[in-house]
C-alpha positions as CSV (number, residue, x, y, z in Angstrom):
1,M,-30.0,57.5,8.0
2,S,-29.0,59.8,5.2
3,V,-31.2,60.7,2.2
4,T,-28.8,59.0,-0.1
5,M,-29.1,55.7,1.9
6,K,-32.9,55.9,1.9
7,L,-33.0,56.5,-1.9
8,L,-30.6,53.5,-2.3
9,I,-32.9,51.2,-0.3
10,F,-35.9,52.5,-2.3
11,A,-34.1,51.7,-5.5
12,L,-33.1,48.3,-4.4
13,L,-36.6,47.4,-3.3
14,N,-38.0,48.5,-6.7
15,I,-35.4,46.5,-8.6
16,A,-36.1,43.5,-6.4
17,A,-39.8,43.9,-7.3
18,L,-38.9,44.2,-11.0
19,V,-36.9,40.9,-10.8
20,F,-39.8,39.2,-9.0
21,L,-42.3,40.4,-11.7
22,T,-40.0,39.3,-14.5
23,N,-39.6,35.9,-12.9
24,R,-43.4,35.6,-12.5
25,L,-44.0,36.6,-16.1
26,M,-41.4,33.9,-17.3
27,L,-43.3,31.3,-15.2
28,R,-46.4,32.2,-17.1
29,G,-44.9,31.2,-20.4
30,N,-43.0,34.2,-21.6
31,D,-39.3,34.0,-22.6
32,F,-36.8,36.3,-20.9
33,S,-37.0,39.1,-23.5
34,G,-40.8,38.9,-23.7
35,A,-41.0,39.1,-19.9
36,L,-38.7,42.2,-19.9
37,R,-40.8,43.8,-22.7
38,L,-44.0,43.2,-20.7
39,A,-42.5,44.4,-17.5
40,W,-41.3,47.6,-19.3
41,D,-44.9,48.2,-20.5
42,L,-46.4,47.5,-17.1
43,I,-43.9,49.5,-15.0
44,V,-42.5,52.3,-17.1
45,G,-45.3,52.4,-19.6
46,Q,-49.1,52.2,-19.1
47,P,-50.1,49.3,-16.8
48,Q,-53.8,49.8,-17.6
49,A,-53.4,48.6,-21.2
50,P,-56.3,46.4,-22.2
51,L,-54.1,43.7,-23.6
52,N,-52.5,43.3,-20.1
53,F,-55.8,43.1,-18.3
54,E,-55.3,39.5,-17.2
55,I,-51.8,40.0,-16.0
56,Y,-52.8,43.3,-14.4
57,S,-55.6,41.7,-12.5
58,S,-53.5,38.7,-11.4
59,F,-50.7,40.9,-10.1
60,I,-52.6,43.5,-8.2
61,W,-49.4,45.0,-6.8
62,V,-48.2,46.0,-10.3
63,P,-50.0,49.4,-10.2
64,I,-48.2,50.1,-6.9
65,L,-44.9,49.1,-8.5
66,H,-45.7,51.4,-11.4
67,K,-46.3,54.4,-9.1
68,S,-43.4,53.5,-6.9
69,W,-41.0,53.2,-9.8
70,W,-41.9,56.7,-11.1
71,L,-41.7,58.1,-7.6
72,M,-38.2,56.6,-7.2
73,L,-37.1,58.3,-10.5
74,I,-38.6,61.6,-9.5
75,S,-37.1,61.4,-6.1
76,Y,-33.6,60.7,-7.6
77,G,-34.1,63.6,-10.0
78,I,-35.1,66.1,-7.4
79,S,-32.3,65.0,-5.0
80,W,-29.7,65.3,-7.7
81,F,-30.6,68.9,-8.2
82,I,-30.5,69.8,-4.5
83,S,-27.6,67.6,-3.4
84,E,-23.9,67.4,-4.3
85,D,-23.4,63.9,-3.0
86,L,-21.2,61.7,-5.2
87,W,-23.0,58.5,-4.2
88,L,-26.3,60.0,-5.3
89,S,-24.7,60.8,-8.7
90,C,-23.5,57.2,-8.9
91,G,-27.0,55.9,-8.0
92,I,-28.5,58.1,-10.8
93,A,-25.9,56.8,-13.3
94,F,-26.8,53.2,-12.2
95,L,-30.5,53.8,-12.8
96,V,-29.9,55.4,-16.2
97,I,-27.8,52.4,-17.2
98,I,-30.4,49.9,-15.9
99,H,-33.1,51.7,-18.0
100,I,-31.0,51.8,-21.1
101,V,-30.0,48.2,-20.9
102,W,-33.6,47.1,-20.0
103,Y,-35.2,49.0,-22.8
104,L,-32.6,48.0,-25.4
105,Y,-32.7,44.3,-24.5
106,A,-36.5,44.3,-24.3
107,S,-36.9,46.1,-27.6
108,L,-34.0,44.9,-29.7
109,S,-34.5,41.2,-28.9
110,V,-38.0,41.2,-30.2
111,K,-38.6,37.8,-31.8
112,T,-38.9,38.1,-35.5
113,K,-40.8,34.8,-35.3
114,Y,-44.4,34.2,-34.8
115,D,-44.1,32.5,-31.4
116,R,-46.2,34.0,-28.6
117,I,-48.7,33.1,-26.0
118,L,-51.9,35.0,-25.2
119,H,-53.1,34.1,-21.6
120,F,-56.8,33.8,-20.9
121,T,-56.3,32.5,-17.4
122,L,-53.3,31.4,-15.5
123,D,-53.3,27.9,-17.1
124,W,-55.1,28.4,-20.4
125,G,-54.5,30.4,-23.5
126,M,-53.9,30.9,-27.2
127,I,-50.5,29.7,-28.5
128,F,-49.0,30.9,-31.8
129,Q,-46.1,28.6,-32.8
130,E,-43.9,28.7,-35.8
131,I,-42.4,25.3,-36.6
132,D,-38.6,25.3,-37.0
133,A,-36.8,23.0,-39.4
134,G,-35.4,20.9,-36.4
135,S,-38.8,20.5,-34.7
136,F,-40.0,17.0,-33.6
137,L,-43.3,17.9,-35.2
138,I,-42.0,17.9,-38.8
139,Q,-43.6,15.3,-41.1
140,K,-46.1,14.2,-38.4
141,S,-49.8,14.3,-38.8
142,L,-52.1,16.0,-36.2
143,A,-53.6,12.5,-35.6
144,E,-50.1,11.1,-34.8
145,L,-49.3,14.0,-32.4
146,D,-52.7,13.5,-30.6
147,L,-52.6,16.9,-29.0
148,R,-56.3,16.8,-28.1
149,K,-55.5,14.2,-25.4
150,K,-53.1,16.7,-24.0
151,N,-55.8,19.4,-23.9
152,I,-54.3,21.3,-26.9
153,L,-56.6,22.0,-29.8
154,V,-55.1,23.1,-33.2
155,L,-57.3,25.9,-34.6
156,A,-55.4,26.8,-37.7
157,I,-52.3,26.2,-39.8
158,E,-50.8,28.9,-42.0
159,R,-48.5,27.6,-44.8
160,N,-47.2,29.7,-47.6
161,H,-49.6,32.5,-46.7
162,Q,-52.6,30.2,-47.0
163,L,-54.7,29.7,-43.9
164,N,-56.1,26.3,-43.2
165,P,-58.7,26.7,-40.4
166,F,-59.7,23.8,-38.3
167,P,-57.3,21.3,-39.9
168,K,-58.2,17.6,-40.0
169,G,-56.2,14.9,-38.3
170,M,-54.4,13.8,-41.5
171,E,-52.8,17.3,-41.9
172,I,-49.0,16.9,-42.0
173,I,-46.9,19.5,-40.2
174,E,-44.1,21.1,-42.3
175,A,-41.2,23.4,-41.5
176,G,-42.2,27.0,-41.5
177,D,-45.9,26.3,-40.7
178,R,-47.5,28.7,-38.3
179,I,-49.9,27.0,-36.0
180,V,-52.6,28.6,-33.8
181,M,-53.6,26.5,-30.8
182,F,-55.7,26.8,-27.8
183,G,-55.1,24.8,-24.7
184,D,-53.5,24.0,-21.4
185,L,-50.3,26.0,-21.2
186,S,-48.5,23.6,-18.8
187,A,-49.4,20.7,-21.2
188,Y,-48.1,22.8,-24.1
189,R,-44.8,23.5,-22.3
190,A,-44.4,19.8,-21.5
191,A,-45.2,18.7,-25.0
192,F,-43.2,21.4,-26.9
193,G,-40.3,21.7,-24.4
194,D,-40.9,25.4,-23.7
């Protein structure tokens, strides 16, 4: 088997692992661009970042993927200098395009909104939700929504740059409110349609 074929197989395995990681991150409550951003940080960046500890400890194979990804890039770079194979040049161009598209999509599609989830465990975490004008929550009180029975606790509501910590049940949700919640992430996704 030629060196170019081995490098191609190595690249395809790494890309398959990237797709698997992105899918797993999406299953944990991230949107596609958020999963790509996190995958970029874990694979290309520094996987030991403290904010990624829970994900890093759940996916114990991520450090291996991080090292494997960089080994693949270095292998392609060295092979490019010592070989004149056209297919190797095409493989390098393909990897460059993947990295550019991956980085641009992950960084340019950053949500300008407040929405994000901070995982504490696989099923529980902090939820930061900005309420859109078309949300079903508009003009409903916390008592009406009865989120506590769904294992979701509203910790604070920010409205017009004023923070209302530990809101009471009679608090009415309005468009543009930023809500901080703690709770069961699967119940949150079921209730909020995420």
